[in-house]
PQR file of N, CA, C, O and H, with PARSE charges and radii, in Angstrom:
ATOM      1  N   MET A   1     146.729 165.014  28.260 -0.4000 1.5000
ATOM      2  CA  MET A   1     146.667 165.379  29.669 -0.0000 2.0000
ATOM      3  C   MET A   1     145.906 166.818  29.798  0.5500 1.7000
ATOM      4  O   MET A   1     146.381 167.625  28.999 -0.5500 1.4000
ATOM      5  N   LYS A   2     144.863 167.342  30.585 -0.4000 1.5000
ATOM      6  CA  LYS A   2     144.667 168.767  30.939 -0.0000 2.0000
ATOM      7  C   LYS A   2     145.361 169.267  31.644  0.5500 1.7000
ATOM      8  O   LYS A   2     146.338 168.650  32.069 -0.5500 1.4000
ATOM      9  H   LYS A   2     144.478 166.686  31.234  0.4000 1.0000
ATOM     10  N   ASN A   3     145.117 170.489  31.998 -0.4000 1.5000
ATOM     11  CA  ASN A   3     146.260 171.381  32.847 -0.0000 2.0000
ATOM     12  C   ASN A   3     145.724 172.635  33.967  0.5500 1.7000
ATOM     13  O   ASN A   3     145.036 173.431  33.327 -0.5500 1.4000
ATOM     14  H   ASN A   3     144.323 170.990  31.653  0.4000 1.0000
ATOM     15  N   ARG A   4     145.789 172.878  34.841 -0.4000 1.5000
ATOM     16  CA  ARG A   4     145.209 174.536  35.014 -0.0000 2.0000
ATOM     17  C   ARG A   4     146.529 175.151  35.360  0.5500 1.7000
ATOM     18  O   ARG A   4     146.568 175.652  36.483 -0.5500 1.4000
ATOM     19  H   ARG A   4     146.347 172.231  35.361  0.4000 1.0000
ATOM     20  N   ILE A   5     147.714 175.228  34.577 -0.4000 1.5000
ATOM     21  CA  ILE A   5     148.748 176.000  34.749 -0.0000 2.0000
ATOM     22  C   ILE A   5     148.126 177.580  34.036  0.5500 1.7000
ATOM     23  O   ILE A   5     148.963 178.439  34.313 -0.5500 1.4000
ATOM     24  H   ILE A   5     147.683 174.820  33.664  0.4000 1.0000
ATOM     25  N   LYS A   6     147.321 178.003  33.483 -0.4000 1.5000
ATOM     26  CA  LYS A   6     147.191 179.369  32.871 -0.0000 2.0000
ATOM     27  C   LYS A   6     146.660 179.999  34.156  0.5500 1.7000
ATOM     28  O   LYS A   6     147.091 180.894  34.883 -0.5500 1.4000
ATOM     29  H   LYS A   6     146.642 177.305  33.258  0.4000 1.0000
ATOM     30  N   GLU A   7     145.087 178.873  34.195 -0.4000 1.5000
ATOM     31  CA  GLU A   7     144.492 179.571  35.352 -0.0000 2.0000
ATOM     32  C   GLU A   7     145.044 180.195  37.021  0.5500 1.7000
ATOM     33  O   GLU A   7     144.747 181.138  37.755 -0.5500 1.4000
ATOM     34  H   GLU A   7     144.737 178.146  33.604  0.4000 1.0000
ATOM     35  N   LEU A   8     146.145 178.854  37.051 -0.4000 1.5000
ATOM     36  CA  LEU A   8     146.859 179.550  38.505 -0.0000 2.0000
ATOM     37  C   LEU A   8     147.785 180.862  38.111  0.5500 1.7000
ATOM     38  O   LEU A   8     147.920 181.798  38.899 -0.5500 1.4000
ATOM     39  H   LEU A   8     146.386 178.089  36.455  0.4000 1.0000
ATOM     40  N   ARG A   9     148.309 180.835  37.015 -0.4000 1.5000
ATOM     41  CA  ARG A   9     149.172 181.760  36.626 -0.0000 2.0000
ATOM     42  C   ARG A   9     148.888 182.835  36.972  0.5500 1.7000
ATOM     43  O   ARG A   9     149.480 183.655  37.673 -0.5500 1.4000
ATOM     44  H   ARG A   9     148.199 180.075  36.375  0.4000 1.0000
ATOM     45  N   ALA A  10     147.315 182.849  36.129 -0.4000 1.5000
ATOM     46  CA  ALA A  10     146.630 184.391  36.346 -0.0000 2.0000
ATOM     47  C   ALA A  10     146.605 184.571  37.803  0.5500 1.7000
ATOM     48  O   ALA A  10     147.191 185.535  38.296 -0.5500 1.4000
ATOM     49  H   ALA A  10     146.834 182.183  35.559  0.4000 1.0000
ATOM     50  N   ARG A  11     146.019 183.783  38.483 -0.4000 1.5000
ATOM     51  CA  ARG A  11     145.502 183.880  39.733 -0.0000 2.0000
ATOM     52  C   ARG A  11     146.738 184.573  40.465  0.5500 1.7000
ATOM     53  O   ARG A  11     146.424 185.703  40.840 -0.5500 1.4000
ATOM     54  H   ARG A  11     145.543 183.000  38.083  0.4000 1.0000
ATOM     55  N   ASP A  12     148.224 184.182  40.819 -0.4000 1.5000
ATOM     56  CA  ASP A  12     149.211 184.304  41.067 -0.0000 2.0000
ATOM     57  C   ASP A  12     150.346 185.858  40.335  0.5500 1.7000
ATOM     58  O   ASP A  12     151.432 186.347  40.648 -0.5500 1.4000
ATOM     59  H   ASP A  12     148.480 183.265  40.514  0.4000 1.0000
ATOM     60  N   ALA A  13     149.440 186.098  39.416 -0.4000 1.5000
ATOM     61  CA  ALA A  13     149.961 186.943  38.628 -0.0000 2.0000
ATOM     62  C   ALA A  13     151.379 186.937  38.122  0.5500 1.7000
ATOM     63  O   ALA A  13     152.286 187.743  38.329 -0.5500 1.4000
ATOM     64  H   ALA A  13     148.558 185.701  39.163  0.4000 1.0000
ATOM     65  N   PHE A  14     151.346 185.657  37.296 -0.4000 1.5000
ATOM     66  CA  PHE A  14     153.161 185.184  36.873 -0.0000 2.0000
ATOM     67  C   PHE A  14     152.763 185.626  35.021  0.5500 1.7000
ATOM     68  O   PHE A  14     151.694 185.230  34.556 -0.5500 1.4000
ATOM     69  H   PHE A  14     150.609 185.002  37.127  0.4000 1.0000
ATOM     70  N   THR A  15     153.556 186.292  34.308 -0.4000 1.5000
ATOM     71  CA  THR A  15     153.550 185.798  33.110 -0.0000 2.0000
ATOM     72  C   THR A  15     154.237 184.631  33.210  0.5500 1.7000
ATOM     73  O   THR A  15     154.735 184.049  34.173 -0.5500 1.4000
ATOM     74  H   THR A  15     154.424 186.614  34.686  0.4000 1.0000
ATOM     75  N   GLN A  16     154.138 184.210  31.194 -0.4000 1.5000
ATOM     76  CA  GLN A  16     155.133 182.557  31.245 -0.0000 2.0000
ATOM     77  C   GLN A  16     155.895 183.076  31.725  0.5500 1.7000
ATOM     78  O   GLN A  16     155.944 182.737  32.907 -0.5500 1.4000
ATOM     79  H   GLN A  16     153.734 184.683  30.411  0.4000 1.0000
ATOM     80  N   GLU A  17     156.840 184.020  31.389 -0.4000 1.5000
ATOM     81  CA  GLU A  17     158.463 184.110  31.501 -0.0000 2.0000
ATOM     82  C   GLU A  17     158.699 184.373  32.832  0.5500 1.7000
ATOM     83  O   GLU A  17     159.916 184.471  32.990 -0.5500 1.4000
ATOM     84  H   GLU A  17     156.800 184.295  30.429  0.4000 1.0000
ATOM     85  N   ASP A  18     158.001 184.558  34.026 -0.4000 1.5000
ATOM     86  CA  ASP A  18     158.267 184.161  34.912 -0.0000 2.0000
ATOM     87  C   ASP A  18     157.853 183.145  35.572  0.5500 1.7000
ATOM     88  O   ASP A  18     158.445 182.905  36.624 -0.5500 1.4000
ATOM     89  H   ASP A  18     157.013 184.478  33.898  0.4000 1.0000
ATOM     90  N   LEU A  19     157.152 182.590  35.314 -0.4000 1.5000
ATOM     91  CA  LEU A  19     156.930 180.682  35.780 -0.0000 2.0000
ATOM     92  C   LEU A  19     158.231 180.475  35.094  0.5500 1.7000
ATOM     93  O   LEU A  19     159.246 180.310  35.771 -0.5500 1.4000
ATOM     94  H   LEU A  19     156.671 182.784  34.460  0.4000 1.0000
ATOM     95  N   ALA A  20     158.280 180.472  33.464 -0.4000 1.5000
ATOM     96  CA  ALA A  20     159.388 179.637  33.304 -0.0000 2.0000
ATOM     97  C   ALA A  20     160.786 179.821  34.093  0.5500 1.7000
ATOM     98  O   ALA A  20     161.637 178.938  34.198 -0.5500 1.4000
ATOM     99  H   ALA A  20     157.456 180.605  32.914  0.4000 1.0000
ATOM    100  N   HIS A  21     160.856 180.856  34.518 -0.4000 1.5000
ATOM    101  CA  HIS A  21     161.914 181.285  35.321 -0.0000 2.0000
ATOM    102  C   HIS A  21     162.018 180.952  36.670  0.5500 1.7000
ATOM    103  O   HIS A  21     163.071 180.952  37.308 -0.5500 1.4000
ATOM    104  H   HIS A  21     160.165 181.573  34.433  0.4000 1.0000
ATOM    105  N   GLU A  22     160.681 180.610  37.187 -0.4000 1.5000
ATOM    106  CA  GLU A  22     160.825 179.999  38.854 -0.0000 2.0000
ATOM    107  C   GLU A  22     160.669 178.636  38.685  0.5500 1.7000
ATOM    108  O   GLU A  22     160.581 177.897  39.665 -0.5500 1.4000
ATOM    109  H   GLU A  22     159.825 180.610  36.669  0.4000 1.0000
ATOM    110  N   VAL A  23     160.625 178.227  37.567 -0.4000 1.5000
ATOM    111  CA  VAL A  23     161.103 176.450  37.927 -0.0000 2.0000
ATOM    112  C   VAL A  23     162.143 175.822  36.382  0.5500 1.7000
ATOM    113  O   VAL A  23     162.244 174.771  35.749 -0.5500 1.4000
ATOM    114  H   VAL A  23     160.696 178.828  36.771  0.4000 1.0000
ATOM    115  N   GLY A  24     162.736 177.188  36.343 -0.4000 1.5000
ATOM    116  CA  GLY A  24     164.153 176.555  35.141 -0.0000 2.0000
ATOM    117  C   GLY A  24     163.532 175.899  33.987  0.5500 1.7000
ATOM    118  O   GLY A  24     163.758 174.712  33.753 -0.5500 1.4000
ATOM    119  H   GLY A  24     162.654 178.042  36.857  0.4000 1.0000
ATOM    120  N   VAL A  25     162.764 176.610  33.255 -0.4000 1.5000
ATOM    121  CA  VAL A  25     162.381 175.787  31.770 -0.0000 2.0000
ATOM    122  C   VAL A  25     162.237 177.283  31.030  0.5500 1.7000
ATOM    123  O   VAL A  25     162.326 178.402  31.534 -0.5500 1.4000
ATOM    124  H   VAL A  25     162.580 177.575  33.445  0.4000 1.0000
ATOM    125  N   SER A  26     161.955 176.842  29.513 -0.4000 1.5000
ATOM    126  CA  SER A  26     161.433 177.759  28.153 -0.0000 2.0000
ATOM    127  C   SER A  26     160.452 178.290  28.515  0.5500 1.7000
ATOM    128  O   SER A  26     159.592 177.693  29.162 -0.5500 1.4000
ATOM    129  H   SER A  26     161.883 175.933  29.104  0.4000 1.0000
ATOM    130  N   ARG A  27     160.346 179.843  28.089 -0.4000 1.5000
ATOM    131  CA  ARG A  27     158.676 180.321  28.408 -0.0000 2.0000
ATOM    132  C   ARG A  27     158.225 179.646  27.392  0.5500 1.7000
ATOM    133  O   ARG A  27     157.048 179.934  27.610 -0.5500 1.4000
ATOM    134  H   ARG A  27     161.045 180.328  27.563  0.4000 1.0000
ATOM    135  N   GLN A  28     158.146 178.692  26.044 -0.4000 1.5000
ATOM    136  CA  GLN A  28     158.038 178.372  25.239 -0.0000 2.0000
ATOM    137  C   GLN A  28     157.372 176.826  26.104  0.5500 1.7000
ATOM    138  O   GLN A  28     156.239 176.349  26.062 -0.5500 1.4000
ATOM    139  H   GLN A  28     159.102 178.459  25.867  0.4000 1.0000
ATOM    140  N   THR A  29     158.646 176.344  26.868 -0.4000 1.5000
ATOM    141  CA  THR A  29     158.054 175.140  27.474 -0.0000 2.0000
ATOM    142  C   THR A  29     156.416 175.677  27.842  0.5500 1.7000
ATOM    143  O   THR A  29     155.388 175.418  27.217 -0.5500 1.4000
ATOM    144  H   THR A  29     159.567 176.732  26.903  0.4000 1.0000
ATOM    145  N   ILE A  30     156.597 176.556  29.152 -0.4000 1.5000
ATOM    146  CA  ILE A  30     155.215 176.449  29.666 -0.0000 2.0000
ATOM    147  C   ILE A  30     154.165 177.099  28.532  0.5500 1.7000
ATOM    148  O   ILE A  30     152.992 177.237  28.877 -0.5500 1.4000
ATOM    149  H   ILE A  30     157.432 176.767  29.660  0.4000 1.0000
ATOM    150  N   ASN A  31     154.477 177.409  27.494 -0.4000 1.5000
ATOM    151  CA  ASN A  31     153.515 177.939  26.253 -0.0000 2.0000
ATOM    152  C   ASN A  31     152.749 176.729  26.113  0.5500 1.7000
ATOM    153  O   ASN A  31     151.591 176.399  26.365 -0.5500 1.4000
ATOM    154  H   ASN A  31     155.430 177.297  27.213  0.4000 1.0000
ATOM    155  N   ALA A  32     153.974 176.064  25.531 -0.4000 1.5000
ATOM    156  CA  ALA A  32     153.672 174.735  24.825 -0.0000 2.0000
ATOM    157  C   ALA A  32     152.844 173.614  26.354  0.5500 1.7000
ATOM    158  O   ALA A  32     152.340 172.552  25.987 -0.5500 1.4000
ATOM    159  H   ALA A  32     154.915 176.333  25.327  0.4000 1.0000
ATOM    160  N   ILE A  33     152.794 173.888  27.613 -0.4000 1.5000
ATOM    161  CA  ILE A  33     152.311 172.462  28.563 -0.0000 2.0000
ATOM    162  C   ILE A  33     150.823 173.845  28.515  0.5500 1.7000
ATOM    163  O   ILE A  33     149.663 173.598  28.182 -0.5500 1.4000
ATOM    164  H   ILE A  33     153.203 174.750  27.911  0.4000 1.0000
ATOM    165  N   GLU A  34     150.968 174.213  28.632 -0.4000 1.5000
ATOM    166  CA  GLU A  34     149.575 175.432  29.164 -0.0000 2.0000
ATOM    167  C   GLU A  34     148.230 174.945  27.388  0.5500 1.7000
ATOM    168  O   GLU A  34     147.090 175.407  27.424 -0.5500 1.4000
ATOM    169  H   GLU A  34     151.910 174.414  28.902  0.4000 1.0000
ATOM    170  N   LYS A  35     148.536 174.332  26.516 -0.4000 1.5000
ATOM    171  CA  LYS A  35     148.681 174.264  25.316 -0.0000 2.0000
ATOM    172  C   LYS A  35     147.797 172.890  25.315  0.5500 1.7000
ATOM    173  O   LYS A  35     146.704 172.681  24.790 -0.5500 1.4000
ATOM    174  H   LYS A  35     149.463 173.956  26.486  0.4000 1.0000
ATOM    175  N   GLY A  36     148.554 172.109  26.003 -0.4000 1.5000
ATOM    176  CA  GLY A  36     148.376 170.689  26.119 -0.0000 2.0000
ATOM    177  C   GLY A  36     149.250 170.218  24.754  0.5500 1.7000
ATOM    178  O   GLY A  36     148.884 169.234  24.111 -0.5500 1.4000
ATOM    179  H   GLY A  36     149.442 172.279  26.429  0.4000 1.0000
ATOM    180  N   LYS A  37     150.356 170.949  24.392 -0.4000 1.5000
ATOM    181  CA  LYS A  37     151.205 170.079  23.445 -0.0000 2.0000
ATOM    182  C   LYS A  37     152.283 169.036  24.516  0.5500 1.7000
ATOM    183  O   LYS A  37     152.634 167.916  24.144 -0.5500 1.4000
ATOM    184  H   LYS A  37     150.653 171.748  24.914  0.4000 1.0000
ATOM    185  N   PHE A  38     152.615 169.507  25.577 -0.4000 1.5000
ATOM    186  CA  PHE A  38     153.292 168.662  26.002 -0.0000 2.0000
ATOM    187  C   PHE A  38     153.358 168.686  27.283  0.5500 1.7000
ATOM    188  O   PHE A  38     152.963 169.623  27.976 -0.5500 1.4000
ATOM    189  H   PHE A  38     152.330 170.417  25.879  0.4000 1.0000
ATOM    190  N   ASP A  39     153.865 167.649  27.691 -0.4000 1.5000
ATOM    191  CA  ASP A  39     153.401 166.563  29.110 -0.0000 2.0000
ATOM    192  C   ASP A  39     154.638 166.958  29.748  0.5500 1.7000
ATOM    193  O   ASP A  39     155.716 166.681  29.223 -0.5500 1.4000
ATOM    194  H   ASP A  39     154.186 166.888  27.127  0.4000 1.0000
ATOM    195  N   PRO A  40     154.527 167.849  31.302 -0.5600 1.5000
ATOM    196  CA  PRO A  40     156.005 167.874  31.597  0.2800 2.0000
ATOM    197  C   PRO A  40     156.470 166.435  32.432  0.5500 1.7000
ATOM    198  O   PRO A  40     155.689 165.512  32.661 -0.5500 1.4000
ATOM    199  N   SER A  41     157.631 166.456  32.751 -0.4000 1.5000
ATOM    200  CA  SER A  41     158.423 165.839  33.398 -0.0000 2.0000
ATOM    201  C   SER A  41     157.974 165.519  34.891  0.5500 1.7000
ATOM    202  O   SER A  41     157.499 166.533  35.403 -0.5500 1.4000
ATOM    203  H   SER A  41     158.266 167.206  32.565  0.4000 1.0000
ATOM    204  N   LEU A  42     157.978 164.629  35.587 -0.4000 1.5000
ATOM    205  CA  LEU A  42     157.267 163.978  36.959 -0.0000 2.0000
ATOM    206  C   LEU A  42     158.621 165.330  38.221  0.5500 1.7000
ATOM    207  O   LEU A  42     158.311 165.562  39.390 -0.5500 1.4000
ATOM    208  H   LEU A  42     158.363 163.806  35.171  0.4000 1.0000
ATOM    209  N   PRO A  43     159.674 165.824  37.700 -0.5600 1.5000
ATOM    210  CA  PRO A  43     160.039 166.589  38.381  0.2800 2.0000
ATOM    211  C   PRO A  43     159.747 168.237  38.315  0.5500 1.7000
ATOM    212  O   PRO A  43     159.898 168.961  39.299 -0.5500 1.4000
ATOM    213  N   LEU A  44     159.414 168.600  37.326 -0.4000 1.5000
ATOM    214  CA  LEU A  44     158.488 169.898  36.684 -0.0000 2.0000
ATOM    215  C   LEU A  44     157.465 169.531  37.273  0.5500 1.7000
ATOM    216  O   LEU A  44     157.158 170.360  38.130 -0.5500 1.4000
ATOM    217  H   LEU A  44     159.292 168.012  36.526  0.4000 1.0000
ATOM    218  N   ALA A  45     156.690 168.565  37.221 -0.4000 1.5000
ATOM    219  CA  ALA A  45     155.352 168.542  37.990 -0.0000 2.0000
ATOM    220  C   ALA A  45     155.823 169.335  39.517  0.5500 1.7000
ATOM    221  O   ALA A  45     155.747 170.487  39.943 -0.5500 1.4000
ATOM    222  H   ALA A  45     156.939 167.892  36.525  0.4000 1.0000
ATOM    223  N   PHE A  46     156.137 168.542  39.839 -0.4000 1.5000
ATOM    224  CA  PHE A  46     156.568 168.841  40.963 -0.0000 2.0000
ATOM    225  C   PHE A  46     156.602 170.158  41.681  0.5500 1.7000
ATOM    226  O   PHE A  46     156.086 170.412  42.770 -0.5500 1.4000
ATOM    227  H   PHE A  46     156.198 167.605  39.493  0.4000 1.0000
ATOM    228  N   LYS A  47     157.471 171.166  40.694 -0.4000 1.5000
ATOM    229  CA  LYS A  47     158.169 172.280  40.988 -0.0000 2.0000
ATOM    230  C   LYS A  47     156.818 172.944  40.733  0.5500 1.7000
ATOM    231  O   LYS A  47     156.525 173.623  41.717 -0.5500 1.4000
ATOM    232  H   LYS A  47     157.890 170.960  39.810  0.4000 1.0000
ATOM    233  N   LEU A  48     155.883 173.003  39.776 -0.4000 1.5000
ATOM    234  CA  LEU A  48     154.675 174.022  39.411 -0.0000 2.0000
ATOM    235  C   LEU A  48     153.799 173.309  40.852  0.5500 1.7000
ATOM    236  O   LEU A  48     153.286 174.162  41.576 -0.5500 1.4000
ATOM    237  H   LEU A  48     156.121 172.451  38.977  0.4000 1.0000
ATOM    238  N   ALA A  49     153.647 172.135  41.199 -0.4000 1.5000
ATOM    239  CA  ALA A  49     152.953 171.818  42.207 -0.0000 2.0000
ATOM    240  C   ALA A  49     153.370 173.108  43.821  0.5500 1.7000
ATOM    241  O   ALA A  49     152.806 174.009  44.442 -0.5500 1.4000
ATOM    242  H   ALA A  49     154.064 171.442  40.611  0.4000 1.0000
ATOM    243  N   HIS A  50     154.400 172.532  43.818 -0.4000 1.5000
ATOM    244  CA  HIS A  50     154.934 173.144  44.994 -0.0000 2.0000
ATOM    245  C   HIS A  50     154.871 174.764  45.121  0.5500 1.7000
ATOM    246  O   HIS A  50     154.562 175.210  46.227 -0.5500 1.4000
ATOM    247  H   HIS A  50     154.858 171.801  43.313  0.4000 1.0000
ATOM    248  N   LEU A  51     155.130 175.634  44.113 -0.4000 1.5000
ATOM    249  CA  LEU A  51     154.629 176.617  43.333 -0.0000 2.0000
ATOM    250  C   LEU A  51     153.588 177.325  43.741  0.5500 1.7000
ATOM    251  O   LEU A  51     153.429 178.401  44.318 -0.5500 1.4000
ATOM    252  H   LEU A  51     155.381 175.272  43.215  0.4000 1.0000
ATOM    253  N   PHE A  52     152.847 176.402  43.272 -0.4000 1.5000
ATOM    254  CA  PHE A  52     151.252 176.783  43.544 -0.0000 2.0000
ATOM    255  C   PHE A  52     150.754 176.506  44.620  0.5500 1.7000
ATOM    256  O   PHE A  52     149.822 177.054  45.208 -0.5500 1.4000
ATOM    257  H   PHE A  52     152.977 175.528  42.803  0.4000 1.0000
ATOM    258  N   LYS A  53     151.505 175.455  44.963 -0.4000 1.5000
ATOM    259  CA  LYS A  53     150.743 175.630  46.666 -0.0000 2.0000
ATOM    260  C   LYS A  53     149.362 174.454  46.532  0.5500 1.7000
ATOM    261  O   LYS A  53     148.313 174.433  47.174 -0.5500 1.4000
ATOM    262  H   LYS A  53     152.262 175.009  44.485  0.4000 1.0000
ATOM    263  N   THR A  54     149.780 173.672  45.599 -0.4000 1.5000
ATOM    264  CA  THR A  54     148.673 172.702  44.649 -0.0000 2.0000
ATOM    265  C   THR A  54     149.049 171.295  44.725  0.5500 1.7000
ATOM    266  O   THR A  54     150.248 171.030  44.634 -0.5500 1.4000
ATOM    267  H   THR A  54     150.633 173.690  45.077  0.4000 1.0000
ATOM    268  N   PRO A  55     147.959 170.079  44.921 -0.5600 1.5000
ATOM    269  CA  PRO A  55     148.633 169.104  44.588  0.2800 2.0000
ATOM    270  C   PRO A  55     148.803 168.335  42.660  0.5500 1.7000
ATOM    271  O   PRO A  55     148.038 168.360  41.696 -0.5500 1.4000
ATOM    272  N   ILE A  56     149.564 168.011  42.781 -0.4000 1.5000
ATOM    273  CA  ILE A  56     150.050 167.808  40.832 -0.0000 2.0000
ATOM    274  C   ILE A  56     148.184 167.604  40.531  0.5500 1.7000
ATOM    275  O   ILE A  56     147.464 168.427  39.965 -0.5500 1.4000
ATOM    276  H   ILE A  56     150.186 167.991  43.564  0.4000 1.0000
ATOM    277  N   GLU A  57     147.744 166.200  41.138 -0.4000 1.5000
ATOM    278  CA  GLU A  57     146.338 166.428  40.679 -0.0000 2.0000
ATOM    279  C   GLU A  57     145.823 167.270  40.841  0.5500 1.7000
ATOM    280  O   GLU A  57     145.025 167.321  39.906 -0.5500 1.4000
ATOM    281  H   GLU A  57     148.329 165.532  41.598  0.4000 1.0000
ATOM    282  N   GLY A  58     145.638 168.365  41.649 -0.4000 1.5000
ATOM    283  CA  GLY A  58     144.959 170.038  41.614 -0.0000 2.0000
ATOM    284  C   GLY A  58     145.260 170.397  40.316  0.5500 1.7000
ATOM    285  O   GLY A  58     144.281 170.914  39.778 -0.5500 1.4000
ATOM    286  H   GLY A  58     146.287 168.323  42.409  0.4000 1.0000
ATOM    287  N   ILE A  59     146.389 170.314  39.485 -0.4000 1.5000
ATOM    288  CA  ILE A  59     146.797 171.025  37.802 -0.0000 2.0000
ATOM    289  C   ILE A  59     146.652 169.862  37.114  0.5500 1.7000
ATOM    290  O   ILE A  59     145.536 169.902  36.597 -0.5500 1.4000
ATOM    291  H   ILE A  59     147.184 169.894  39.923  0.4000 1.0000
ATOM    292  N   PHE A  60     147.084 169.067  36.900 -0.4000 1.5000
ATOM    293  CA  PHE A  60     147.140 167.878  36.159 -0.0000 2.0000
ATOM    294  C   PHE A  60     146.020 166.744  36.100  0.5500 1.7000
ATOM    295  O   PHE A  60     145.914 165.944  37.029 -0.5500 1.4000
ATOM    296  H   PHE A  60     147.991 169.034  37.320  0.4000 1.0000
ATOM    297  N   THR A  61     144.862 166.678  34.548 -0.4000 1.5000
ATOM    298  CA  THR A  61     144.027 165.580  35.044 -0.0000 2.0000
ATOM    299  C   THR A  61     144.255 164.437  34.008  0.5500 1.7000
ATOM    300  O   THR A  61     144.455 164.763  32.838 -0.5500 1.4000
ATOM    301  H   THR A  61     144.948 167.328  33.793  0.4000 1.0000
ATOM    302  N   PHE A  62     144.243 163.509  34.254 -0.4000 1.5000
ATOM    303  CA  PHE A  62     144.975 162.436  32.679 -0.0000 2.0000
ATOM    304  C   PHE A  62     143.357 162.409  31.731  0.5500 1.7000
ATOM    305  O   PHE A  62     142.277 162.235  32.295 -0.5500 1.4000
ATOM    306  H   PHE A  62     144.081 163.244  35.204  0.4000 1.0000
ATOM    307  N   GLU A  63     143.500 162.603  30.341 -0.4000 1.5000
ATOM    308  CA  GLU A  63     142.512 161.911  29.540 -0.0000 2.0000
ATOM    309  C   GLU A  63     142.781 160.911  28.732  0.5500 1.7000
ATOM    310  O   GLU A  63     143.861 160.527  28.284 -0.5500 1.4000
ATOM    311  H   GLU A  63     144.378 162.745  29.882  0.4000 1.0000
ATOM    312  N   ASP A  64     141.378 160.397  28.534 -0.4000 1.5000
ATOM    313  CA  ASP A  64     142.364 159.173  27.635 -0.0000 2.0000
ATOM    314  C   ASP A  64     142.032 160.347  26.113  0.5500 1.7000
ATOM    315  O   ASP A  64     142.491 160.066  25.006 -0.5500 1.4000
ATOM    316  H   ASP A  64     140.500 160.709  28.898  0.4000 1.0000
TER
END
């Protein structure tokens, strides 16, 4: 799954640590999501979408 987390995080001037704190995960989790090594749970995806004021589909796209 591809995502725009890094782009949105930069837009809103969040560090990985800031973003992790806002959504209740570790900085390592944010790093893994950004690199495509970890797909977030649905509740985490909703938290990210709410924080960035973007639909989930605007953040995550499915790839085969």
